[in-house]
VEXDREN-2710 file (C-alpha; in Angstrom, 1 decimal):
% VEXDREN-2710
k/r/px/py/pz
1/MET/3.0/39.6/-18.0
2/LYS/3.4/43.3/-17.1
3/LEU/5.5/43.3/-14.2
4/PHE/6.4/47.1/-12.2
5/ASP/3.7/48.2/-14.0
6/ASP/0.1/50.1/-12.4
7/VAL/-1.7/47.2/-10.4
8/VAL/-5.0/46.9/-12.5
9/ALA/-2.6/47.1/-15.3
10/GLN/-0.8/43.6/-14.1
11/TYR/-4.1/42.4/-13.4
12/GLU/-6.0/42.9/-17.0
13/ASP/-2.5/41.7/-18.4
14/PHE/-2.3/39.0/-16.1
15/ALA/-6.4/38.0/-17.0
16/ALA/-5.8/38.1/-20.8
17/HIS/-2.4/35.7/-20.6
18/ALA/-4.5/33.3/-18.4
19/ARG/-7.3/33.3/-20.9
20/ARG/-6.2/29.8/-22.6
21/ASP/-4.8/28.6/-19.3
22/SER/-7.1/29.1/-16.0
23/PRO/-10.8/30.3/-16.2
24/CYS/-10.4/30.4/-12.6
25/PHE/-7.7/32.9/-12.8
26/THR/-8.5/34.7/-15.6
27/ALA/-11.6/35.8/-13.7
28/TRP/-9.4/36.0/-9.9
29/ALA/-7.6/38.7/-11.7
30/THR/-10.3/40.2/-14.3
31/ARG/-12.3/40.9/-10.7
32/VAL/-9.8/42.3/-8.7
33/ALA/-8.5/44.7/-11.6
34/GLY/-12.5/46.3/-10.8
35/ASP/-12.4/46.3/-7.2
36/ASP/-10.7/48.9/-5.2
37/GLU/-10.9/47.1/-1.9
38/VAL/-8.5/44.5/-3.1
39/LEU/-6.6/46.9/-5.6
40/ALA/-5.3/48.8/-2.3
41/TRP/-4.4/45.5/-0.5
42/VAL/-2.0/44.5/-3.3
43/GLY/-1.1/48.1/-3.5
44/ARG/0.4/47.9/-0.1
45/LEU/3.1/45.4/-1.0
46/PRO/6.3/45.8/-2.4
47/PRO/6.2/46.2/-6.4
48/ILE/7.4/43.1/-7.1
49/LYS/5.3/41.0/-5.3
50/GLN/2.3/43.0/-6.4
51/GLN/1.9/40.1/-9.3
52/PRO/-1.3/37.9/-9.7
53/ASN/0.9/34.3/-9.6
54/ILE/2.3/35.1/-6.2
55/VAL/-0.7/37.0/-4.6
56/PHE/-2.9/33.9/-5.7
57/ALA/-0.5/31.1/-4.9
58/ALA/-0.3/32.4/-1.5
59/ALA/-4.0/32.6/-1.2
60/ARG/-4.2/29.0/-2.4
61/TRP/-1.4/28.0/-0.1
62/HIS/-3.9/29.6/2.6
63/GLY/-6.7/27.7/2.2
64/VAL/-8.2/29.4/-0.8
65/PRO/-10.3/27.0/-3.0
66/ALA/-8.8/27.4/-7.1
67/PRO/-11.4/26.9/-8.9
68/GLY/-12.9/28.3/-6.6
69/PRO/-14.8/31.7/-6.2
70/TYR/-13.6/35.4/-6.4
71/GLU/-15.5/36.5/-3.2
72/ALA/-13.5/33.3/-1.2
73/LEU/-9.6/35.2/-2.2
74/ARG/-11.6/38.3/-2.0
75/GLU/-12.4/37.9/1.5
76/THR/-9.4/35.8/2.5
77/LEU/-7.1/38.5/1.4
78/LEU/-8.8/41.7/2.9
79/ALA/-9.3/40.0/6.3
80/ASP/-5.5/39.0/6.3
81/ASP/-3.1/40.9/9.3
82/PRO/0.0/42.1/7.6
83/GLU/1.5/41.6/10.9
84/ASP/1.0/37.9/11.3
85/PRO/4.1/36.1/10.8
86/GLN/2.1/33.1/9.1
87/GLY/-0.5/35.3/6.8
88/ILE/-0.8/35.3/3.0
89/THR/1.3/38.6/3.7
90/ALA/4.1/37.2/5.1
91/THR/4.3/34.4/2.5
92/ILE/4.2/36.3/-0.3
93/LEU/6.7/38.4/1.6
94/ALA/8.9/35.2/2.3
95/ARG/8.1/33.4/-1.3
96/SER/8.9/33.9/-4.5
97/THR/7.3/32.9/-8.4
98/GLN/9.9/30.1/-9.0
99/THR/7.5/27.9/-11.3
100/ASN/10.2/25.3/-12.6
101/GLU/7.8/24.4/-15.9
102/VAL/9.9/21.3/-17.5
103/GLY/7.4/21.5/-20.7
104/ARG/9.2/24.1/-21.9
105/LEU/12.0/21.9/-22.8
106/ALA/10.2/20.8/-26.0
107/THR/10.6/24.4/-27.1
108/LEU/14.4/25.1/-25.6
109/SER/15.7/21.5/-26.8
110/THR/15.2/23.0/-30.6
111/VAL/18.5/25.2/-30.0
112/PHE/20.1/23.4/-27.7
113/ALA/20.5/20.4/-30.4
114/ARG/21.4/23.4/-32.9
115/ILE/24.1/24.2/-31.1
116/VAL/25.5/21.0/-30.4
117/ALA/25.2/20.6/-34.3
118/GLU/27.2/23.7/-34.6
119/SER/29.6/23.2/-32.0
120/GLY/30.2/19.3/-32.2
121/ARG/30.7/19.0/-28.3
122/PRO/28.2/18.6/-25.4
123/LEU/26.7/21.3/-23.5
124/ALA/27.4/22.3/-20.1
125/LEU/24.8/24.3/-19.3
126/VAL/23.7/26.8/-16.8
127/GLU/20.4/28.3/-15.8
128/ALA/20.1/31.6/-15.0
129/GLY/16.9/31.6/-12.4
130/ALA/17.2/27.4/-11.7
131/SER/14.9/27.1/-9.3
132/ALA/15.2/23.6/-8.8
133/GLY/17.0/23.0/-11.7
134/ALA/14.4/21.0/-13.5
135/CYS/15.2/22.2/-16.8
136/LEU/18.4/21.4/-16.7
137/TYR/17.7/17.8/-18.0
138/PRO/17.0/18.1/-22.1
139/ASP/18.4/14.2/-22.4
140/ARG/16.4/13.0/-20.5
141/TYR/12.5/13.7/-22.3
142/ALA/11.4/12.6/-25.4
143/TYR/9.5/15.3/-27.4
144/ARG/6.4/14.9/-29.6
145/TYR/6.1/17.7/-32.0
146/LEU/2.7/18.4/-33.7
147/VAL/3.7/19.9/-37.0
148/GLY/2.1/21.8/-39.6
149/PRO/-1.6/22.4/-39.8
150/GLU/-1.9/18.6/-40.2
151/LYS/-0.6/18.2/-36.7
152/THR/1.1/15.5/-38.2
153/PRO/3.4/13.6/-35.2
154/VAL/7.2/13.6/-35.0
155/THR/8.4/12.3/-32.1
156/TRP/12.4/13.0/-31.5
157/ARG/13.8/11.1/-28.2
158/PRO/17.6/12.0/-27.8
159/ALA/19.9/9.2/-26.6
160/GLY/19.2/9.2/-23.1
161/ALA/15.6/9.9/-23.0
162/ALA/13.4/7.9/-20.7
163/ASP/11.2/5.0/-22.3
164/SER/8.0/6.6/-20.1
165/PRO/5.0/8.5/-21.1
166/ALA/5.6/10.8/-18.1
167/THR/8.9/12.0/-20.1
168/GLU/6.9/12.7/-23.5
169/LEU/6.2/16.2/-23.8
170/THR/4.2/17.8/-26.6
171/CYS/4.2/20.5/-28.6
172/ARG/2.6/22.2/-31.2
173/ALA/4.7/23.2/-34.2
174/LYS/3.8/26.0/-36.7
175/GLY/5.9/27.6/-39.2
176/SER/9.5/26.6/-41.3
177/PHE/10.0/24.0/-38.0
178/VAL/11.9/20.7/-38.7
179/PRO/12.0/18.7/-35.8
180/PRO/15.6/17.8/-34.8
181/THR/16.9/14.5/-35.1
182/SER/20.3/14.8/-33.6
183/GLY/21.2/14.5/-29.7
184/VAL/21.7/16.9/-26.6
185/PRO/24.5/15.6/-24.9
186/VAL/25.0/16.8/-21.6
187/ALA/28.0/17.0/-19.5
188/TRP/27.6/19.0/-17.3
189/ARG/24.6/20.8/-15.6
190/GLY/24.3/24.0/-13.1
191/GLY/22.1/26.8/-12.8
192/LEU/22.3/29.8/-10.1
193/ASP/19.3/31.1/-8.2
194/LEU/18.5/34.0/-5.3
195/ALA/16.9/31.2/-4.1
196/PRO/17.7/27.6/-4.8
197/VAL/15.3/25.1/-4.2
198/ASP/16.1/21.9/-3.3
199/ALA/14.3/18.9/-5.0
200/ALA/14.5/16.8/-1.9
201/ASP/12.6/19.9/0.7
202/ASP/9.1/18.8/0.6
203/ASP/8.1/22.2/2.3
204/ALA/9.7/24.1/-0.9
205/THR/8.8/21.5/-3.5
206/SER/4.8/22.0/-2.7
207/TRP/5.2/25.5/-3.1
208/LEU/6.4/24.9/-6.4
209/GLU/3.5/22.9/-6.9
210/THR/1.2/25.5/-5.7
211/LEU/2.8/28.0/-8.4
212/VAL/1.0/25.2/-11.0
213/TRP/-2.3/27.1/-12.2
214/PRO/-5.5/25.3/-10.7
215/GLU/-6.8/23.1/-13.3
216/GLN/-3.6/21.9/-14.5
217/GLU/-3.3/18.7/-12.7
218/ALA/-1.1/17.5/-16.0
219/ARG/1.7/20.2/-15.1
220/ARG/1.8/19.0/-11.6
221/GLU/2.1/15.7/-12.6
222/ARG/4.6/17.0/-15.2
223/LEU/6.4/18.7/-12.5
224/ARG/6.6/15.6/-9.5
225/THR/8.3/13.3/-12.5
226/ALA/10.3/16.1/-12.9
227/LEU/11.2/16.5/-9.6
228/ASP/12.7/12.8/-9.7
229/VAL/14.5/13.4/-12.1
230/VAL/16.2/16.4/-10.6
231/ARG/16.9/14.0/-7.7
232/GLU/18.4/11.3/-8.7
233/ASP/21.2/13.0/-10.5
234/PRO/21.3/16.3/-9.2
235/PRO/22.9/19.8/-10.7
236/VAL/25.2/21.8/-9.4
237/LEU/22.6/24.7/-8.4
238/ARG/24.8/27.7/-6.7
239/ARG/23.2/31.3/-4.8
240/GLY/24.1/34.1/-6.3
241/ASP/22.7/37.3/-8.4
242/ILE/22.1/36.6/-12.2
243/LEU/23.3/40.4/-12.5
244/THR/26.7/39.6/-10.9
245/SER/29.9/38.1/-11.4
246/ASP/28.4/35.0/-9.8
247/LEU/26.9/34.2/-13.3
248/ASP/30.2/34.4/-14.8
249/ASP/32.0/32.1/-12.3
250/LEU/29.4/29.5/-12.4
251/ILE/30.3/30.3/-16.4
252/ASP/34.1/29.5/-16.1
253/GLU/33.2/26.0/-13.9
254/ALA/31.0/24.8/-16.8
255/ALA/33.5/25.5/-19.4
256/GLU/35.6/23.1/-18.0
257/HIS/33.2/20.6/-19.1
258/GLY/31.8/21.4/-22.4
259/GLU/30.4/24.0/-24.8
260/VAL/28.3/26.6/-22.1
261/VAL/25.0/27.6/-22.7
262/VAL/23.6/30.2/-20.8
263/PHE/19.7/29.9/-20.7
264/HIS/16.7/31.3/-18.8
265/THR/13.1/31.5/-19.4
266/ALA/10.4/33.5/-17.1
267/VAL/13.1/35.0/-15.2
268/VAL/14.3/38.4/-16.9
269/ALA/10.8/39.4/-16.4
270/TYR/11.2/39.7/-12.6
271/LEU/14.1/42.1/-13.0
272/GLU/13.5/45.5/-12.8
273/PRO/13.4/47.4/-15.9
274/ASP/17.0/48.8/-16.0
275/ASP/18.7/45.7/-14.6
276/ARG/17.2/43.6/-17.3
277/GLU/18.8/46.0/-19.4
278/ARG/22.1/45.5/-17.6
279/PHE/21.6/41.8/-18.0
280/VAL/21.2/41.9/-21.7
281/ASP/24.5/43.6/-22.4
282/ALA/26.1/41.3/-19.7
283/MET/24.8/38.7/-22.0
284/THR/25.8/40.0/-25.7
285/ASP/29.4/40.7/-24.0
286/ARG/29.8/37.7/-23.0
287/VAL/28.7/36.0/-26.7
288/ALA/31.0/38.5/-28.1
289/HIS/33.7/37.1/-26.6
290/ASP/32.7/33.4/-27.1
291/ARG/32.1/33.1/-23.5
292/CYS/29.4/31.3/-23.9
293/ARG/26.3/31.0/-26.6
294/TRP/23.2/32.4/-24.9
295/VAL/19.4/31.2/-25.3
296/SER/17.1/33.3/-24.1
297/ASN/12.9/32.9/-23.3
298/GLU/10.8/35.5/-22.1
299/GLY/7.8/37.4/-23.1
300/LYS/7.1/39.3/-25.9
301/ASN/7.9/42.9/-24.0
302/VAL/10.6/41.7/-21.5
303/VAL/13.5/41.9/-23.9
304/PRO/12.9/44.2/-27.0
305/SER/16.3/44.0/-28.7
306/ILE/15.5/40.1/-29.2
307/THR/12.0/40.6/-30.2
308/ALA/12.5/43.5/-32.8
309/THR/14.8/40.9/-35.0
310/GLY/11.4/39.2/-35.8
311/PRO/7.9/40.1/-37.7
312/THR/6.4/42.7/-35.5
313/ILE/3.7/40.8/-33.2
314/PRO/0.3/41.6/-32.7
315/GLU/-0.5/43.7/-29.7
316/ASP/-3.3/41.3/-28.7
317/HIS/-1.2/37.9/-28.9
318/PRO/0.5/36.8/-26.1
319/THR/3.7/35.1/-26.6
320/PHE/7.8/34.8/-25.5
321/VAL/9.9/35.1/-27.6
322/LEU/12.9/32.2/-28.3
323/GLY/16.2/34.0/-29.1
324/LEU/19.7/32.6/-29.7
325/ASP/22.9/35.1/-29.0
326/GLY/20.0/38.1/-29.4
327/THR/18.3/36.8/-32.6
328/ALA/14.5/35.5/-32.6
329/LEU/14.0/31.9/-33.6
330/ALA/10.4/31.4/-32.2
331/TRP/7.7/32.6/-30.7
332/THR/6.4/30.2/-28.3
333/HIS/4.1/29.4/-25.3
334/GLY/5.4/30.2/-22.0
335/HIS/4.9/26.7/-20.9
336/GLY/6.3/24.7/-23.7
337/ARG/2.7/24.1/-25.6
338/SER/3.4/25.5/-28.8
339/LEU/6.5/27.5/-31.1
340/THR/5.8/29.0/-33.8
341/TRP/9.4/28.8/-36.0
342/LEU/10.0/32.4/-37.6
343/ASP/10.3/31.6/-41.6
344/ARG/13.9/34.0/-41.6
345/ALA/15.4/31.9/-39.1
346/ALA/17.7/29.0/-39.6
347/HIS/15.9/25.7/-39.0
348/PRO/16.9/23.7/-35.5
349/ALA/20.6/21.7/-36.7
350/GLY/20.8/18.0/-37.0
END
């Protein structure tokens, strides 16, 4: 998704991005892109707050039905008093998009398994932009990959994975993908976020549920299960900025426990363009000095240097790019529903 772009471009891009997953949001974003009054309303927000995800979530938080007609969204937004401390504008300014989609582990864990196989050590996971930390538990889930043109089901159940349908994550796998067979032992779990989410805070977790797109009840149920996992065994969550030494401090803490892996997904996109480059340069330096491994999973235009190491992605193909230490390994669905392993990349190990 395009952030920090012209508002029309943001909403047109979001409509294309949501087309396969949310008819409601596709229709809303398309209508906003052609509605001068609503565009002017959105344009009064700070640039990072103009994004469809947070505007639509805030509207739903204030009672706009979704799925529901665009007219209800339009009427509610235009009637909002920007000075009302309980209004939609106040909600947008006070909150952020911290979607904690545990389904992404179906793609991330393939790389985690590779790192375990290469290092022979348990992982010390550090999530940059951790939200509530739900993605810090790759060892607690089973994975069902639908492999190849025949969609042959292959289940990978790392040691420690819960034996429950609610903790099985399904992913369509294409390309030269070979499912892992080894475990993903985790010795330590930690994360850094500007505003960490307490999984025991009902208001905060309700907001996380509101960020899930309207037609995706299965994702909402998966989030509830993931938050139960977090509450049972809380990770180390620190308040801090991934662009500063806060991240180095957490890496140092993690290094006492295992093979440090810094990972992020749909996080760098929310940084200003110059800050994205700063973050990538800092991570490249950390990898070069053997301070950590780096697993990235961002939209195709977010970290161009990683995207460029793989095949050219068609302009009309929305995808994330899964990378290891700055090299593209796979194209992935942003919520972990599919991955296409790149032929030039080595297979997952284990």
